[in-house]
C-alpha positions in Angstrom: 8.9 -21.6 31.7 6.9 -24.2 29.7 3.6 -22.6 30.6 4.8 -19.2 29.4 5.9 -20.6 26.0 2.6 -22.3 25.6 0.8 -19.0 26.3 3.0 -17.2 23.8 2.2 -19.8 21.0 -1.4 -19.6 21.5 -1.3 -15.9 21.6 0.6 -16.1 18.3 -2.0 -18.6 16.7 -4.8 -16.5 17.7 -3.2 -13.4 16.0 -2.5 -15.5 12.9 -6.1 -16.7 12.9 -7.4 -13.2 13.4 -5.3 -11.8 10.5 -6.5 -14.5 8.2 -10.0 -13.7 9.1 -9.5 -9.9 8.4 -7.8 -10.7 5.0 -10.8 -13.1 4.1 -13.5 -10.6 5.1 -11.8 -7.7 3.3 -11.4 -9.9 0.1 -15.1 -10.9 0.3 -16.0 -7.2 0.9 -13.9 -6.1 -2.3 -15.5 -8.9 -4.2 -19.0 -7.9 -3.2 -18.3 -4.2 -4.1 -17.0 -5.4 -7.4 -20.2 -7.3 -8.2 -22.5 -4.5 -7.1 -20.4 -2.0 -9.2 -20.6 -4.2 -12.3 -24.3 -5.1 -11.8 -25.2 -1.3 -11.3 -23.2 -0.4 -14.5 -25.2 -3.1 -16.4 -28.3 -1.6 -15.0 -27.3 1.8 -16.3 -26.4 0.4 -19.7 -29.6 -1.6 -20.2 -32.0 1.5 -20.5 -29.7 3.0 -23.1 -29.7 -0.2 -25.0 -33.4 -0.3 -25.1 -33.7 3.3 -26.1 -31.7 3.0 -29.2 
């Protein structure tokens, strides 16, 4: 019985860590996308500034 409980808790912890990892990764991905979009927008804006 105790062994079974330990396995369940380990599984639960693993799931928790996995969810945390996925959330962290998706957050980093969103941040990276934002940075790329912002920098590409700046690159698009710079030539027009130079032209005028």
